[in-house]
mmCIF entry with sequence, helices, sheets and N, C-alpha, C, O atoms, coordinates in Angstrom:
data_MODEL
# 
_entry.id   MODEL 
# 
_entity.id                         1 
_entity.type                       polymer 
_entity.pdbx_number_of_molecules   1 
# 
_entity_poly.entity_id                      1 
_entity_poly.type                           'polypeptide(L)' 
_entity_poly.nstd_linkage                   no 
_entity_poly.nstd_monomer                   no 
_entity_poly.pdbx_seq_one_letter_code       
;(UNK)(UNK)(UNK)(UNK)(UNK)(UNK)(UNK)(UNK)(UNK)(UNK)(UNK)(UNK)(UNK)(UNK)(UNK)(UNK)
(UNK)(UNK)(UNK)(UNK)(UNK)(UNK)(UNK)(UNK)(UNK)(UNK)(UNK)(UNK)(UNK)(UNK)(UNK)(UNK)
(UNK)(UNK)(UNK)(UNK)(UNK)(UNK)(UNK)(UNK)(UNK)(UNK)(UNK)(UNK)(UNK)(UNK)(UNK)(UNK)
(UNK)(UNK)(UNK)(UNK)
;
_entity_poly.pdbx_seq_one_letter_code_can   XXXXXXXXXXXXXXXXXXXXXXXXXXXXXXXXXXXXXXXXXXXXXXXXXXXX 
_entity_poly.pdbx_strand_id                 A 
# 
loop_
_entity_poly_seq.entity_id 
_entity_poly_seq.num 
_entity_poly_seq.mon_id 
_entity_poly_seq.hetero 
1 1  UNK n 
1 2  UNK n 
1 3  UNK n 
1 4  UNK n 
1 5  UNK n 
1 6  UNK n 
1 7  UNK n 
1 8  UNK n 
1 9  UNK n 
1 10 UNK n 
1 11 UNK n 
1 12 UNK n 
1 13 UNK n 
1 14 UNK n 
1 15 UNK n 
1 16 UNK n 
1 17 UNK n 
1 18 UNK n 
1 19 UNK n 
1 20 UNK n 
1 21 UNK n 
1 22 UNK n 
1 23 UNK n 
1 24 UNK n 
1 25 UNK n 
1 26 UNK n 
1 27 UNK n 
1 28 UNK n 
1 29 UNK n 
1 30 UNK n 
1 31 UNK n 
1 32 UNK n 
1 33 UNK n 
1 34 UNK n 
1 35 UNK n 
1 36 UNK n 
1 37 UNK n 
1 38 UNK n 
1 39 UNK n 
1 40 UNK n 
1 41 UNK n 
1 42 UNK n 
1 43 UNK n 
1 44 UNK n 
1 45 UNK n 
1 46 UNK n 
1 47 UNK n 
1 48 UNK n 
1 49 UNK n 
1 50 UNK n 
1 51 UNK n 
1 52 UNK n 
# 
_struct_asym.id          A 
_struct_asym.entity_id   1 
# 
_struct_conf.conf_type_id            HELX_P 
_struct_conf.id                      HELX_P1 
_struct_conf.pdbx_PDB_helix_id       AA1 
_struct_conf.beg_label_comp_id       UNK 
_struct_conf.beg_label_asym_id       A 
_struct_conf.beg_label_seq_id        45 
_struct_conf.pdbx_beg_PDB_ins_code   ? 
_struct_conf.end_label_comp_id       UNK 
_struct_conf.end_label_asym_id       A 
_struct_conf.end_label_seq_id        51 
_struct_conf.pdbx_end_PDB_ins_code   ? 
_struct_conf.beg_auth_comp_id        UNK 
_struct_conf.beg_auth_asym_id        A 
_struct_conf.beg_auth_seq_id         45 
_struct_conf.end_auth_comp_id        UNK 
_struct_conf.end_auth_asym_id        A 
_struct_conf.end_auth_seq_id         51 
_struct_conf.pdbx_PDB_helix_class    1 
_struct_conf.details                 ? 
_struct_conf.pdbx_PDB_helix_length   7 
# 
_struct_conf_type.id          HELX_P 
_struct_conf_type.criteria    ? 
_struct_conf_type.reference   ? 
# 
loop_
_struct_sheet.id 
_struct_sheet.type 
_struct_sheet.number_strands 
_struct_sheet.details 
AA1 ? 3 ? 
AA2 ? 2 ? 
# 
loop_
_struct_sheet_order.sheet_id 
_struct_sheet_order.range_id_1 
_struct_sheet_order.range_id_2 
_struct_sheet_order.offset 
_struct_sheet_order.sense 
AA1 1 2 ? parallel      
AA1 2 3 ? anti-parallel 
AA2 1 2 ? anti-parallel 
# 
loop_
_struct_sheet_range.sheet_id 
_struct_sheet_range.id 
_struct_sheet_range.beg_label_comp_id 
_struct_sheet_range.beg_label_asym_id 
_struct_sheet_range.beg_label_seq_id 
_struct_sheet_range.pdbx_beg_PDB_ins_code 
_struct_sheet_range.end_label_comp_id 
_struct_sheet_range.end_label_asym_id 
_struct_sheet_range.end_label_seq_id 
_struct_sheet_range.pdbx_end_PDB_ins_code 
_struct_sheet_range.beg_auth_comp_id 
_struct_sheet_range.beg_auth_asym_id 
_struct_sheet_range.beg_auth_seq_id 
_struct_sheet_range.end_auth_comp_id 
_struct_sheet_range.end_auth_asym_id 
_struct_sheet_range.end_auth_seq_id 
AA1 1 UNK A 3  ? UNK A 4  ? UNK A 3  UNK A 4  
AA1 2 UNK A 39 ? UNK A 44 ? UNK A 39 UNK A 44 
AA1 3 UNK A 31 ? UNK A 36 ? UNK A 31 UNK A 36 
AA2 1 UNK A 11 ? UNK A 16 ? UNK A 11 UNK A 16 
AA2 2 UNK A 22 ? UNK A 27 ? UNK A 22 UNK A 27 
# 
loop_
_atom_site.group_PDB 
_atom_site.id 
_atom_site.type_symbol 
_atom_site.label_atom_id 
_atom_site.label_alt_id 
_atom_site.label_comp_id 
_atom_site.label_asym_id 
_atom_site.label_entity_id 
_atom_site.label_seq_id 
_atom_site.pdbx_PDB_ins_code 
_atom_site.Cartn_x 
_atom_site.Cartn_y 
_atom_site.Cartn_z 
_atom_site.occupancy 
_atom_site.B_iso_or_equiv 
_atom_site.pdbx_formal_charge 
_atom_site.auth_seq_id 
_atom_site.auth_comp_id 
_atom_site.auth_asym_id 
_atom_site.auth_atom_id 
_atom_site.pdbx_PDB_model_num 
ATOM 1   N N  . UNK A 1 1  ? 109.806 36.365 43.164 1.00 0.00 ? 1  UNK A N  1 
ATOM 2   C CA . UNK A 1 1  ? 110.371 35.677 42.013 1.00 0.00 ? 1  UNK A CA 1 
ATOM 3   C C  . UNK A 1 1  ? 111.728 35.124 42.404 1.00 0.00 ? 1  UNK A C  1 
ATOM 4   O O  . UNK A 1 1  ? 112.487 35.745 43.148 1.00 0.00 ? 1  UNK A O  1 
ATOM 5   N N  . UNK A 1 2  ? 112.009 33.941 41.883 1.00 0.00 ? 2  UNK A N  1 
ATOM 6   C CA . UNK A 1 2  ? 113.282 33.249 42.216 1.00 0.00 ? 2  UNK A CA 1 
ATOM 7   C C  . UNK A 1 2  ? 114.424 33.824 41.381 1.00 0.00 ? 2  UNK A C  1 
ATOM 8   O O  . UNK A 1 2  ? 114.237 34.220 40.231 1.00 0.00 ? 2  UNK A O  1 
ATOM 9   N N  . UNK A 1 3  ? 115.593 33.859 41.978 1.00 0.00 ? 3  UNK A N  1 
ATOM 10  C CA . UNK A 1 3  ? 116.795 34.327 41.295 1.00 0.00 ? 3  UNK A CA 1 
ATOM 11  C C  . UNK A 1 3  ? 117.518 33.144 40.718 1.00 0.00 ? 3  UNK A C  1 
ATOM 12  O O  . UNK A 1 3  ? 117.705 32.133 41.395 1.00 0.00 ? 3  UNK A O  1 
ATOM 13  N N  . UNK A 1 4  ? 117.934 33.260 39.451 1.00 0.00 ? 4  UNK A N  1 
ATOM 14  C CA . UNK A 1 4  ? 118.640 32.168 38.782 1.00 0.00 ? 4  UNK A CA 1 
ATOM 15  C C  . UNK A 1 4  ? 120.077 32.240 39.192 1.00 0.00 ? 4  UNK A C  1 
ATOM 16  O O  . UNK A 1 4  ? 120.749 33.246 38.965 1.00 0.00 ? 4  UNK A O  1 
ATOM 17  N N  . UNK A 1 5  ? 120.573 31.138 39.821 1.00 0.00 ? 5  UNK A N  1 
ATOM 18  C CA . UNK A 1 5  ? 121.959 31.095 40.276 1.00 0.00 ? 5  UNK A CA 1 
ATOM 19  C C  . UNK A 1 5  ? 122.807 30.233 39.338 1.00 0.00 ? 5  UNK A C  1 
ATOM 20  O O  . UNK A 1 5  ? 123.959 30.557 39.049 1.00 0.00 ? 5  UNK A O  1 
ATOM 21  N N  . UNK A 1 6  ? 122.215 29.128 38.867 1.00 0.00 ? 6  UNK A N  1 
ATOM 22  C CA . UNK A 1 6  ? 122.967 28.167 38.019 1.00 0.00 ? 6  UNK A CA 1 
ATOM 23  C C  . UNK A 1 6  ? 123.162 28.773 36.652 1.00 0.00 ? 6  UNK A C  1 
ATOM 24  O O  . UNK A 1 6  ? 122.288 29.480 36.151 1.00 0.00 ? 6  UNK A O  1 
ATOM 25  N N  . UNK A 1 7  ? 124.311 28.500 36.037 1.00 0.00 ? 7  UNK A N  1 
ATOM 26  C CA . UNK A 1 7  ? 124.612 29.004 34.714 1.00 0.00 ? 7  UNK A CA 1 
ATOM 27  C C  . UNK A 1 7  ? 124.526 27.912 33.652 1.00 0.00 ? 7  UNK A C  1 
ATOM 28  O O  . UNK A 1 7  ? 125.063 28.028 32.551 1.00 0.00 ? 7  UNK A O  1 
ATOM 29  N N  . UNK A 1 8  ? 123.818 26.837 34.040 1.00 0.00 ? 8  UNK A N  1 
ATOM 30  C CA . UNK A 1 8  ? 123.646 25.720 33.119 1.00 0.00 ? 8  UNK A CA 1 
ATOM 31  C C  . UNK A 1 8  ? 122.747 26.083 31.959 1.00 0.00 ? 8  UNK A C  1 
ATOM 32  O O  . UNK A 1 8  ? 121.766 26.801 32.150 1.00 0.00 ? 8  UNK A O  1 
ATOM 33  N N  . UNK A 1 9  ? 123.050 25.610 30.758 1.00 0.00 ? 9  UNK A N  1 
ATOM 34  C CA . UNK A 1 9  ? 122.248 25.891 29.583 1.00 0.00 ? 9  UNK A CA 1 
ATOM 35  C C  . UNK A 1 9  ? 121.913 24.541 28.931 1.00 0.00 ? 9  UNK A C  1 
ATOM 36  O O  . UNK A 1 9  ? 122.575 23.541 29.206 1.00 0.00 ? 9  UNK A O  1 
ATOM 37  N N  . UNK A 1 10 ? 120.886 24.512 28.069 1.00 0.00 ? 10 UNK A N  1 
ATOM 38  C CA . UNK A 1 10 ? 120.575 23.258 27.397 1.00 0.00 ? 10 UNK A CA 1 
ATOM 39  C C  . UNK A 1 10 ? 121.700 22.824 26.449 1.00 0.00 ? 10 UNK A C  1 
ATOM 40  O O  . UNK A 1 10 ? 122.351 23.661 25.824 1.00 0.00 ? 10 UNK A O  1 
ATOM 41  N N  . UNK A 1 11 ? 121.920 21.521 26.349 1.00 0.00 ? 11 UNK A N  1 
ATOM 42  C CA . UNK A 1 11 ? 122.892 20.959 25.396 1.00 0.00 ? 11 UNK A CA 1 
ATOM 43  C C  . UNK A 1 11 ? 122.143 20.711 24.056 1.00 0.00 ? 11 UNK A C  1 
ATOM 44  O O  . UNK A 1 11 ? 120.981 20.305 24.046 1.00 0.00 ? 11 UNK A O  1 
ATOM 45  N N  . UNK A 1 12 ? 122.824 20.960 22.973 1.00 0.00 ? 12 UNK A N  1 
ATOM 46  C CA . UNK A 1 12 ? 122.302 20.655 21.666 1.00 0.00 ? 12 UNK A CA 1 
ATOM 47  C C  . UNK A 1 12 ? 123.064 19.426 21.145 1.00 0.00 ? 12 UNK A C  1 
ATOM 48  O O  . UNK A 1 12 ? 124.291 19.451 21.044 1.00 0.00 ? 12 UNK A O  1 
ATOM 49  N N  . UNK A 1 13 ? 122.352 18.383 20.826 1.00 0.00 ? 13 UNK A N  1 
ATOM 50  C CA . UNK A 1 13 ? 122.987 17.140 20.355 1.00 0.00 ? 13 UNK A CA 1 
ATOM 51  C C  . UNK A 1 13 ? 122.320 16.650 19.091 1.00 0.00 ? 13 UNK A C  1 
ATOM 52  O O  . UNK A 1 13 ? 121.200 17.054 18.777 1.00 0.00 ? 13 UNK A O  1 
ATOM 53  N N  . UNK A 1 14 ? 123.000 15.780 18.362 1.00 0.00 ? 14 UNK A N  1 
ATOM 54  C CA . UNK A 1 14 ? 122.409 15.120 17.232 1.00 0.00 ? 14 UNK A CA 1 
ATOM 55  C C  . UNK A 1 14 ? 122.131 13.667 17.585 1.00 0.00 ? 14 UNK A C  1 
ATOM 56  O O  . UNK A 1 14 ? 123.024 12.962 18.053 1.00 0.00 ? 14 UNK A O  1 
ATOM 57  N N  . UNK A 1 15 ? 120.881 13.205 17.363 1.00 0.00 ? 15 UNK A N  1 
ATOM 58  C CA . UNK A 1 15 ? 120.544 11.831 17.517 1.00 0.00 ? 15 UNK A CA 1 
ATOM 59  C C  . UNK A 1 15 ? 120.814 11.167 16.157 1.00 0.00 ? 15 UNK A C  1 
ATOM 60  O O  . UNK A 1 15 ? 120.331 11.624 15.121 1.00 0.00 ? 15 UNK A O  1 
ATOM 61  N N  . UNK A 1 16 ? 121.601 10.076 16.188 1.00 0.00 ? 16 UNK A N  1 
ATOM 62  C CA . UNK A 1 16 ? 122.026 9.388  14.959 1.00 0.00 ? 16 UNK A CA 1 
ATOM 63  C C  . UNK A 1 16 ? 121.343 8.061  14.820 1.00 0.00 ? 16 UNK A C  1 
ATOM 64  O O  . UNK A 1 16 ? 121.328 7.257  15.752 1.00 0.00 ? 16 UNK A O  1 
ATOM 65  N N  . UNK A 1 17 ? 120.765 7.824  13.634 1.00 0.00 ? 17 UNK A N  1 
ATOM 66  C CA . UNK A 1 17 ? 120.153 6.527  13.332 1.00 0.00 ? 17 UNK A CA 1 
ATOM 67  C C  . UNK A 1 17 ? 121.237 5.625  12.669 1.00 0.00 ? 17 UNK A C  1 
ATOM 68  O O  . UNK A 1 17 ? 122.360 6.063  12.419 1.00 0.00 ? 17 UNK A O  1 
ATOM 69  N N  . UNK A 1 18 ? 120.860 4.371  12.398 1.00 0.00 ? 18 UNK A N  1 
ATOM 70  C CA . UNK A 1 18 ? 121.782 3.489  11.751 1.00 0.00 ? 18 UNK A CA 1 
ATOM 71  C C  . UNK A 1 18 ? 122.148 3.947  10.320 1.00 0.00 ? 18 UNK A C  1 
ATOM 72  O O  . UNK A 1 18 ? 123.219 3.638  9.799  1.00 0.00 ? 18 UNK A O  1 
ATOM 73  N N  . UNK A 1 19 ? 121.228 4.682  9.725  1.00 0.00 ? 19 UNK A N  1 
ATOM 74  C CA . UNK A 1 19 ? 121.461 5.237  8.399  1.00 0.00 ? 19 UNK A CA 1 
ATOM 75  C C  . UNK A 1 19 ? 122.238 6.564  8.454  1.00 0.00 ? 19 UNK A C  1 
ATOM 76  O O  . UNK A 1 19 ? 122.416 7.245  7.444  1.00 0.00 ? 19 UNK A O  1 
ATOM 77  N N  . UNK A 1 20 ? 122.694 6.906  9.674  1.00 0.00 ? 20 UNK A N  1 
ATOM 78  C CA . UNK A 1 20 ? 123.487 8.118  9.914  1.00 0.00 ? 20 UNK A CA 1 
ATOM 79  C C  . UNK A 1 20 ? 122.697 9.410  9.654  1.00 0.00 ? 20 UNK A C  1 
ATOM 80  O O  . UNK A 1 20 ? 123.284 10.442 9.328  1.00 0.00 ? 20 UNK A O  1 
ATOM 81  N N  . UNK A 1 21 ? 121.381 9.351  9.798  1.00 0.00 ? 21 UNK A N  1 
ATOM 82  C CA . UNK A 1 21 ? 120.579 10.544 9.726  1.00 0.00 ? 21 UNK A CA 1 
ATOM 83  C C  . UNK A 1 21 ? 120.704 11.318 11.028 1.00 0.00 ? 21 UNK A C  1 
ATOM 84  O O  . UNK A 1 21 ? 120.668 10.728 12.108 1.00 0.00 ? 21 UNK A O  1 
ATOM 85  N N  . UNK A 1 22 ? 120.851 12.631 10.935 1.00 0.00 ? 22 UNK A N  1 
ATOM 86  C CA . UNK A 1 22 ? 121.015 13.436 12.110 1.00 0.00 ? 22 UNK A CA 1 
ATOM 87  C C  . UNK A 1 22 ? 119.720 14.153 12.436 1.00 0.00 ? 22 UNK A C  1 
ATOM 88  O O  . UNK A 1 22 ? 119.150 14.824 11.576 1.00 0.00 ? 22 UNK A O  1 
ATOM 89  N N  . UNK A 1 23 ? 119.239 14.017 13.689 1.00 0.00 ? 23 UNK A N  1 
ATOM 90  C CA . UNK A 1 23 ? 118.049 14.705 14.135 1.00 0.00 ? 23 UNK A CA 1 
ATOM 91  C C  . UNK A 1 23 ? 118.485 15.548 15.342 1.00 0.00 ? 23 UNK A C  1 
ATOM 92  O O  . UNK A 1 23 ? 119.000 15.016 16.326 1.00 0.00 ? 23 UNK A O  1 
ATOM 93  N N  . UNK A 1 24 ? 118.275 16.841 15.255 1.00 0.00 ? 24 UNK A N  1 
ATOM 94  C CA . UNK A 1 24 ? 118.654 17.727 16.362 1.00 0.00 ? 24 UNK A CA 1 
ATOM 95  C C  . UNK A 1 24 ? 117.792 17.512 17.596 1.00 0.00 ? 24 UNK A C  1 
ATOM 96  O O  . UNK A 1 24 ? 116.577 17.342 17.495 1.00 0.00 ? 24 UNK A O  1 
ATOM 97  N N  . UNK A 1 25 ? 118.434 17.521 18.769 1.00 0.00 ? 25 UNK A N  1 
ATOM 98  C CA . UNK A 1 25 ? 117.701 17.318 19.999 1.00 0.00 ? 25 UNK A CA 1 
ATOM 99  C C  . UNK A 1 25 ? 118.312 18.223 21.050 1.00 0.00 ? 25 UNK A C  1 
ATOM 100 O O  . UNK A 1 25 ? 119.480 18.598 20.946 1.00 0.00 ? 25 UNK A O  1 
ATOM 101 N N  . UNK A 1 26 ? 117.540 18.573 22.053 1.00 0.00 ? 26 UNK A N  1 
ATOM 102 C CA . UNK A 1 26 ? 118.028 19.408 23.148 1.00 0.00 ? 26 UNK A CA 1 
ATOM 103 C C  . UNK A 1 26 ? 117.859 18.655 24.465 1.00 0.00 ? 26 UNK A C  1 
ATOM 104 O O  . UNK A 1 26 ? 116.829 18.029 24.711 1.00 0.00 ? 26 UNK A O  1 
ATOM 105 N N  . UNK A 1 27 ? 118.880 18.729 25.295 1.00 0.00 ? 27 UNK A N  1 
ATOM 106 C CA . UNK A 1 27 ? 118.835 18.109 26.626 1.00 0.00 ? 27 UNK A CA 1 
ATOM 107 C C  . UNK A 1 27 ? 118.807 19.278 27.640 1.00 0.00 ? 27 UNK A C  1 
ATOM 108 O O  . UNK A 1 27 ? 119.802 19.982 27.809 1.00 0.00 ? 27 UNK A O  1 
ATOM 109 N N  . UNK A 1 28 ? 117.661 19.468 28.302 1.00 0.00 ? 28 UNK A N  1 
ATOM 110 C CA . UNK A 1 28 ? 117.536 20.557 29.266 1.00 0.00 ? 28 UNK A CA 1 
ATOM 111 C C  . UNK A 1 28 ? 118.135 20.174 30.605 1.00 0.00 ? 28 UNK A C  1 
ATOM 112 O O  . UNK A 1 28 ? 118.056 19.017 31.018 1.00 0.00 ? 28 UNK A O  1 
ATOM 113 N N  . UNK A 1 29 ? 118.755 21.179 31.309 1.00 0.00 ? 29 UNK A N  1 
ATOM 114 C CA . UNK A 1 29 ? 119.272 20.894 32.634 1.00 0.00 ? 29 UNK A CA 1 
ATOM 115 C C  . UNK A 1 29 ? 118.123 20.670 33.652 1.00 0.00 ? 29 UNK A C  1 
ATOM 116 O O  . UNK A 1 29 ? 117.011 21.166 33.469 1.00 0.00 ? 29 UNK A O  1 
ATOM 117 N N  . UNK A 1 30 ? 118.418 19.931 34.696 1.00 0.00 ? 30 UNK A N  1 
ATOM 118 C CA . UNK A 1 30 ? 117.429 19.661 35.730 1.00 0.00 ? 30 UNK A CA 1 
ATOM 119 C C  . UNK A 1 30 ? 117.481 20.795 36.779 1.00 0.00 ? 30 UNK A C  1 
ATOM 120 O O  . UNK A 1 30 ? 118.179 20.699 37.789 1.00 0.00 ? 30 UNK A O  1 
ATOM 121 N N  . UNK A 1 31 ? 116.720 21.866 36.502 1.00 0.00 ? 31 UNK A N  1 
ATOM 122 C CA . UNK A 1 31 ? 116.653 23.033 37.384 1.00 0.00 ? 31 UNK A CA 1 
ATOM 123 C C  . UNK A 1 31 ? 115.534 22.945 38.382 1.00 0.00 ? 31 UNK A C  1 
ATOM 124 O O  . UNK A 1 31 ? 114.412 22.577 38.034 1.00 0.00 ? 31 UNK A O  1 
ATOM 125 N N  . UNK A 1 32 ? 115.825 23.280 39.625 1.00 0.00 ? 32 UNK A N  1 
ATOM 126 C CA . UNK A 1 32 ? 114.863 23.181 40.719 1.00 0.00 ? 32 UNK A CA 1 
ATOM 127 C C  . UNK A 1 32 ? 114.791 24.502 41.452 1.00 0.00 ? 32 UNK A C  1 
ATOM 128 O O  . UNK A 1 32 ? 115.782 25.226 41.545 1.00 0.00 ? 32 UNK A O  1 
ATOM 129 N N  . UNK A 1 33 ? 113.576 24.825 41.992 1.00 0.00 ? 33 UNK A N  1 
ATOM 130 C CA . UNK A 1 33 ? 113.421 26.016 42.829 1.00 0.00 ? 33 UNK A CA 1 
ATOM 131 C C  . UNK A 1 33 ? 113.586 25.586 44.284 1.00 0.00 ? 33 UNK A C  1 
ATOM 132 O O  . UNK A 1 33 ? 112.882 24.704 44.777 1.00 0.00 ? 33 UNK A O  1 
ATOM 133 N N  . UNK A 1 34 ? 114.538 26.236 44.958 1.00 0.00 ? 34 UNK A N  1 
ATOM 134 C CA . UNK A 1 34 ? 114.832 25.934 46.361 1.00 0.00 ? 34 UNK A CA 1 
ATOM 135 C C  . UNK A 1 34 ? 114.867 27.249 47.149 1.00 0.00 ? 34 UNK A C  1 
ATOM 136 O O  . UNK A 1 34 ? 115.128 28.317 46.594 1.00 0.00 ? 34 UNK A O  1 
ATOM 137 N N  . UNK A 1 35 ? 114.601 27.146 48.436 1.00 0.00 ? 35 UNK A N  1 
ATOM 138 C CA . UNK A 1 35 ? 114.763 28.275 49.339 1.00 0.00 ? 35 UNK A CA 1 
ATOM 139 C C  . UNK A 1 35 ? 115.984 28.062 50.172 1.00 0.00 ? 35 UNK A C  1 
ATOM 140 O O  . UNK A 1 35 ? 116.059 27.094 50.928 1.00 0.00 ? 35 UNK A O  1 
ATOM 141 N N  . UNK A 1 36 ? 116.961 28.958 50.052 1.00 0.00 ? 36 UNK A N  1 
ATOM 142 C CA . UNK A 1 36 ? 118.189 28.898 50.777 1.00 0.00 ? 36 UNK A CA 1 
ATOM 143 C C  . UNK A 1 36 ? 118.371 30.198 51.531 1.00 0.00 ? 36 UNK A C  1 
ATOM 144 O O  . UNK A 1 36 ? 118.417 31.264 50.917 1.00 0.00 ? 36 UNK A O  1 
ATOM 145 N N  . UNK A 1 37 ? 118.476 30.134 52.852 1.00 0.00 ? 37 UNK A N  1 
ATOM 146 C CA . UNK A 1 37 ? 118.622 31.290 53.686 1.00 0.00 ? 37 UNK A CA 1 
ATOM 147 C C  . UNK A 1 37 ? 117.503 32.335 53.467 1.00 0.00 ? 37 UNK A C  1 
ATOM 148 O O  . UNK A 1 37 ? 117.743 33.543 53.488 1.00 0.00 ? 37 UNK A O  1 
ATOM 149 N N  . UNK A 1 38 ? 116.270 31.821 53.254 1.00 0.00 ? 38 UNK A N  1 
ATOM 150 C CA . UNK A 1 38 ? 115.129 32.718 53.083 1.00 0.00 ? 38 UNK A CA 1 
ATOM 151 C C  . UNK A 1 38 ? 114.975 33.297 51.705 1.00 0.00 ? 38 UNK A C  1 
ATOM 152 O O  . UNK A 1 38 ? 114.032 34.053 51.472 1.00 0.00 ? 38 UNK A O  1 
ATOM 153 N N  . UNK A 1 39 ? 115.879 32.973 50.753 1.00 0.00 ? 39 UNK A N  1 
ATOM 154 C CA . UNK A 1 39 ? 115.772 33.454 49.395 1.00 0.00 ? 39 UNK A CA 1 
ATOM 155 C C  . UNK A 1 39 ? 115.429 32.356 48.447 1.00 0.00 ? 39 UNK A C  1 
ATOM 156 O O  . UNK A 1 39 ? 115.959 31.251 48.566 1.00 0.00 ? 39 UNK A O  1 
ATOM 157 N N  . UNK A 1 40 ? 114.547 32.621 47.493 1.00 0.00 ? 40 UNK A N  1 
ATOM 158 C CA . UNK A 1 40 ? 114.162 31.588 46.512 1.00 0.00 ? 40 UNK A CA 1 
ATOM 159 C C  . UNK A 1 40 ? 115.179 31.688 45.369 1.00 0.00 ? 40 UNK A C  1 
ATOM 160 O O  . UNK A 1 40 ? 115.380 32.756 44.791 1.00 0.00 ? 40 UNK A O  1 
ATOM 161 N N  . UNK A 1 41 ? 115.816 30.549 45.056 1.00 0.00 ? 41 UNK A N  1 
ATOM 162 C CA . UNK A 1 41 ? 116.775 30.498 43.964 1.00 0.00 ? 41 UNK A CA 1 
ATOM 163 C C  . UNK A 1 41 ? 116.452 29.349 43.051 1.00 0.00 ? 41 UNK A C  1 
ATOM 164 O O  . UNK A 1 41 ? 115.759 28.406 43.435 1.00 0.00 ? 41 UNK A O  1 
ATOM 165 N N  . UNK A 1 42 ? 116.961 29.432 41.835 1.00 0.00 ? 42 UNK A N  1 
ATOM 166 C CA . UNK A 1 42 ? 116.830 28.364 40.856 1.00 0.00 ? 42 UNK A CA 1 
ATOM 167 C C  . UNK A 1 42 ? 118.215 27.798 40.643 1.00 0.00 ? 42 UNK A C  1 
ATOM 168 O O  . UNK A 1 42 ? 119.115 28.474 40.143 1.00 0.00 ? 42 UNK A O  1 
ATOM 169 N N  . UNK A 1 43 ? 118.372 26.522 41.040 1.00 0.00 ? 43 UNK A N  1 
ATOM 170 C CA . UNK A 1 43 ? 119.687 25.879 40.937 1.00 0.00 ? 43 UNK A CA 1 
ATOM 171 C C  . UNK A 1 43 ? 119.507 24.472 40.371 1.00 0.00 ? 43 UNK A C  1 
ATOM 172 O O  . UNK A 1 43 ? 118.398 23.937 40.385 1.00 0.00 ? 43 UNK A O  1 
ATOM 173 N N  . UNK A 1 44 ? 120.592 23.867 39.872 1.00 0.00 ? 44 UNK A N  1 
ATOM 174 C CA . UNK A 1 44 ? 120.483 22.532 39.309 1.00 0.00 ? 44 UNK A CA 1 
ATOM 175 C C  . UNK A 1 44 ? 120.314 21.530 40.449 1.00 0.00 ? 44 UNK A C  1 
ATOM 176 O O  . UNK A 1 44 ? 120.601 21.830 41.608 1.00 0.00 ? 44 UNK A O  1 
ATOM 177 N N  . UNK A 1 45 ? 119.850 20.355 40.102 1.00 0.00 ? 45 UNK A N  1 
ATOM 178 C CA . UNK A 1 45 ? 119.624 19.316 41.117 1.00 0.00 ? 45 UNK A CA 1 
ATOM 179 C C  . UNK A 1 45 ? 120.913 18.900 41.747 1.00 0.00 ? 45 UNK A C  1 
ATOM 180 O O  . UNK A 1 45 ? 120.934 18.623 42.946 1.00 0.00 ? 45 UNK A O  1 
ATOM 181 N N  . UNK A 1 46 ? 121.990 18.840 41.007 1.00 0.00 ? 46 UNK A N  1 
ATOM 182 C CA . UNK A 1 46 ? 123.300 18.491 41.553 1.00 0.00 ? 46 UNK A CA 1 
ATOM 183 C C  . UNK A 1 46 ? 123.792 19.511 42.590 1.00 0.00 ? 46 UNK A C  1 
ATOM 184 O O  . UNK A 1 46 ? 124.337 19.146 43.632 1.00 0.00 ? 46 UNK A O  1 
ATOM 185 N N  . UNK A 1 47 ? 123.586 20.803 42.278 1.00 0.00 ? 47 UNK A N  1 
ATOM 186 C CA . UNK A 1 47 ? 123.980 21.848 43.229 1.00 0.00 ? 47 UNK A CA 1 
ATOM 187 C C  . UNK A 1 47 ? 123.083 21.826 44.477 1.00 0.00 ? 47 UNK A C  1 
ATOM 188 O O  . UNK A 1 47 ? 123.555 22.094 45.582 1.00 0.00 ? 47 UNK A O  1 
ATOM 189 N N  . UNK A 1 48 ? 121.802 21.511 44.305 1.00 0.00 ? 48 UNK A N  1 
ATOM 190 C CA . UNK A 1 48 ? 120.887 21.416 45.422 1.00 0.00 ? 48 UNK A CA 1 
ATOM 191 C C  . UNK A 1 48 ? 121.266 20.247 46.335 1.00 0.00 ? 48 UNK A C  1 
ATOM 192 O O  . UNK A 1 48 ? 121.143 20.363 47.555 1.00 0.00 ? 48 UNK A O  1 
ATOM 193 N N  . UNK A 1 49 ? 121.708 19.160 45.790 1.00 0.00 ? 49 UNK A N  1 
ATOM 194 C CA . UNK A 1 49 ? 122.152 18.014 46.583 1.00 0.00 ? 49 UNK A CA 1 
ATOM 195 C C  . UNK A 1 49 ? 123.363 18.374 47.440 1.00 0.00 ? 49 UNK A C  1 
ATOM 196 O O  . UNK A 1 49 ? 123.434 17.970 48.601 1.00 0.00 ? 49 UNK A O  1 
ATOM 197 N N  . UNK A 1 50 ? 124.312 19.122 46.892 1.00 0.00 ? 50 UNK A N  1 
ATOM 198 C CA . UNK A 1 50 ? 125.521 19.549 47.615 1.00 0.00 ? 50 UNK A CA 1 
ATOM 199 C C  . UNK A 1 50 ? 125.193 20.568 48.696 1.00 0.00 ? 50 UNK A C  1 
ATOM 200 O O  . UNK A 1 50 ? 125.883 20.642 49.712 1.00 0.00 ? 50 UNK A O  1 
ATOM 201 N N  . UNK A 1 51 ? 124.150 21.347 48.482 1.00 0.00 ? 51 UNK A N  1 
ATOM 202 C CA . UNK A 1 51 ? 123.789 22.434 49.437 1.00 0.00 ? 51 UNK A CA 1 
ATOM 203 C C  . UNK A 1 51 ? 123.226 21.870 50.727 1.00 0.00 ? 51 UNK A C  1 
ATOM 204 O O  . UNK A 1 51 ? 123.315 22.519 51.770 1.00 0.00 ? 51 UNK A O  1 
ATOM 205 N N  . UNK A 1 52 ? 122.652 20.686 50.685 1.00 0.00 ? 52 UNK A N  1 
ATOM 206 C CA . UNK A 1 52 ? 122.048 20.100 51.882 1.00 0.00 ? 52 UNK A CA 1 
ATOM 207 C C  . UNK A 1 52 ? 123.055 19.451 52.741 1.00 0.00 ? 52 UNK A C  1 
ATOM 208 O O  . UNK A 1 52 ? 122.712 18.907 53.791 1.00 0.00 ? 52 UNK A O  1 
# 
């Protein structure tokens, strides 16, 4: 099983229409499973890009 390293959480936002109606929406982080030094970890895509 992969270990979760990233502490990113989903963002909660309101989508607004022209009539100013608010609709709740969630933006999930882009988490990827990578193997680093023989260990499987779950990190964000931005962190994975820096690791290479």
